[in-house]
C-alpha positions, 0 to 999 in steps of 0.5 A, a space after each residue: 785409851 783401850 786396845 782390842 786385839 782383832 787378829 794376833 796371827 802372822 802370815 799363817 793364822 791359827 784355826 779360827 784366827 786372824 792376822 794382824 789387826 788392832 783397834 785403838 779407841 779413846 773418847 769415841 775415836 776409833 782407829 784400826 792398826 793393820 787389817 790382815 787376813 781374817 780381820 774383817 770377819 772378827 772386826 764386825 763382832 767388835 765395832 761397826 767397821 764403817 764407823 772407824 775414824 781411820 785405818 793405818 797400815 804398817 807395811 804391805 805384807 798380806 797379813 797386815 793389809 789383805 782384808 782391805 779387799 773384803 772391806 772395800 767390797 762391803 763399802 761398795 755393795 752395802 745395802 744400807 746406803 753409801 757410807 762415807 769413805 773411810 780414811 786409809 793411811 798407807 806407807 810411802 809408795 803403797 798406793 801403787 801397790 794397792 793398785 797392782 793388787 787390784 789389777 791382779 784380780 781384774 780390778 783397776 787403778 783406783 779400785 780402793 779410792 772413793 770407798 777409802 780416802 787413801 793417803 800415803 803418810 810421811 814418816 815424819 808426820 804427826 797425824 791427828 785423828 779425833 782425840 788421838 795422835 799417831 807417829 811413825 818409826 821405820 823398822 827393820 824388815 824385809 820390806 819398808 815397815 813402820 812401827 806406830 805410836 798412838 798418843 792420847 790419855 796414855 801412850 801406846 806403841 806397836 812394833 809392827 814387823 821388825 828385827 831387833 834394832 835400836 829403832 824399835 827400842 826408841 819407839 817403845 820408850 815412854 809407852 804405857 803399853 807396848 804391843 810387840 811382835 814375837 814371831 819366833 822362839 830361840 830355836 826358830 829365830 835363825 829362820 826369821 833373821 833380819 825381819 822378825 824377833 823372838 819372844 826373848 828379843 821382844 822382852 829385851 826391847 821392852 826391858 831396854 825401853 823401860 815399858 811397864 807392860 808388854 803384850 806379845 803378838 804375831 807368834 808363828 802358828 806352829 809354836 806354843 805361845 806359852 813357850 814364847 811367854 816363858 822366853 820373854 819372862 827370862 828377859 823382861 820383868 814387867 807386866 807381861 801377857 799374850 795378846 789375846 784375840 777378842 780381848 780389850 786392854 785398858 791403857 792407862 798412864 804408868 804410875 
């Protein structure tokens, strides 16, 4: 299994960056987790977007799904013929939110249908996509947000957006690689209270869950990522790194 970071920013991307989007691949299966602002432009450098086997959206905040709009237009107007609908899994209730978004700029209900095969996942579901299986865990955020666990030859966990909570520890437990949001730092964490974590908290979660590898992502654009890295090192003693846009990480079973 391997992970490629398409976008690692939060709601405000750094210059040239993109918001949350992550490609997981195994044995020819390609799944995209989130599709935030700028992701479409970056994704094209990595993979043929129409060849994705599925897209999963963790929650309906702009930095996690807004680039479904250019993706949809590319599907609609591609000169290479009509590609088959891309399976799009969204949280419960999100289909209506997609329709509301389309209506806001002159679209209509069903704007995404037909070009995407839109389905709302049940958080209790186990969804199989090719050689991968995906499960969901409700997180603690300002809107309903779901961490994702991807299983295959190895185990990968993605926190999505969440405050510090027992649920995110449970999501990460047993994962070979944990990709965790680290929006804040110690000096800024109060501004994100109730919806996000600091880098130190991300390290704390990884330590409690016993994960061997931790990648930090979703760092606020004004913050120095090296400070975030140092704060996470203070709470976590395992293999630690920043999630770098455009970089691919091999995920292998620990040991």
